[in-house]
C-alpha positions in Angstrom: 36.5 16.8 -89.9 33.7 15.0 -88.0 34.2 12.4 -85.3 37.4 11.1 -83.9 39.9 9.9 -86.5 43.2 8.2 -86.2 44.7 8.1 -82.8 41.7 10.0 -81.4 39.4 7.1 -82.2 39.0 4.6 -79.3 39.3 1.8 -81.9 42.7 2.9 -83.1 45.1 0.0 -83.3 48.1 1.7 -85.0 46.7 1.7 -88.5 48.1 0.0 -91.6 51.7 0.9 -92.1 53.4 1.1 -95.4 55.7 -1.7 -94.2 52.6 -4.0 -93.8 51.3 -3.1 -97.3 54.7 -3.7 -98.9 55.1 -7.1 -97.2 51.6 -8.3 -98.4 52.5 -7.3 -102.0 55.6 -9.6 -102.1 55.8 -13.0 -103.7 56.7 -14.6 -100.4 53.4 -13.5 -98.7 51.3 -14.6 -101.7 52.9 -18.0 -101.7 52.5 -18.4 -97.9 48.8 -17.3 -98.2 48.2 -20.0 -100.9 49.8 -22.6 -98.6 47.6 -21.6 -95.7 44.5 -21.8 -97.9 45.5 -25.2 -99.1 46.3 -26.4 -95.6 42.8 -25.3 -94.4 41.2 -27.0 -97.4 39.9 -23.7 -98.8 37.4 -23.4 -96.0 36.7 -20.8 -93.3 38.1 -22.3 -90.1 35.3 -20.6 -88.0 32.1 -21.3 -89.9 33.2 -24.0 -92.5 32.1 -22.1 -95.6 33.9 -23.1 -98.7 35.4 -20.7 -101.3 32.7 -20.7 -103.9 31.4 -17.8 -105.9 31.3 -14.7 -103.7 32.5 -16.4 -100.6 35.9 -14.7 -100.4 38.5 -16.2 -98.0 41.2 -14.2 -96.3 44.2 -15.1 -94.2 43.9 -13.9 -90.6 46.7 -13.4 -88.0 45.6 -15.1 -84.7 48.1 -12.9 -82.9 48.1 -9.3 -84.3 50.7 -8.2 -86.9 51.5 -5.1 -85.0 52.0 -6.7 -81.6 53.8 -9.9 -82.6 56.3 -9.1 -85.4 58.1 -12.4 -85.0 54.9 -14.3 -85.7 53.9 -12.4 -88.9 54.9 -15.2 -91.3 54.5 -18.2 -89.0 52.0 -20.7 -90.4 50.8 -21.6 -86.9 49.7 -17.9 -86.4 47.7 -17.8 -89.7 44.2 -19.1 -90.3 41.8 -19.1 -93.2 38.5 -17.2 -92.6 35.7 -16.0 -94.8 35.3 -12.2 -95.0 32.2 -12.3 -92.8 33.9 -14.2 -89.9 37.0 -12.0 -90.3 35.0 -8.8 -89.8 33.2 -10.3 -86.8 36.5 -11.2 -85.2 37.9 -7.7 -85.7 34.7 -6.1 -84.5 34.7 -8.1 -81.3 38.3 -7.2 -80.6 37.3 -3.6 -80.6 34.5 -4.0 -78.1 
């Protein structure tokens, strides 16, 4: 294996747990995500791009899922971002 993987990588943040994946697959999360998109007018709250064509929007946790379990499903901790801004935010957290 090449490079540092998993916990040996300096960017490791605990990975994506089966718990997280199962929570996202549930009806409750899907409905919550829809309500956040609607609340944010189907626009990225960072750059303002609208959901059209290939501009995919995602729901981002302002305070991380792994560190703040009590805030995982709190609407005030969730924000709509486009994929580009979402990647930038996560990239900057790793620097």
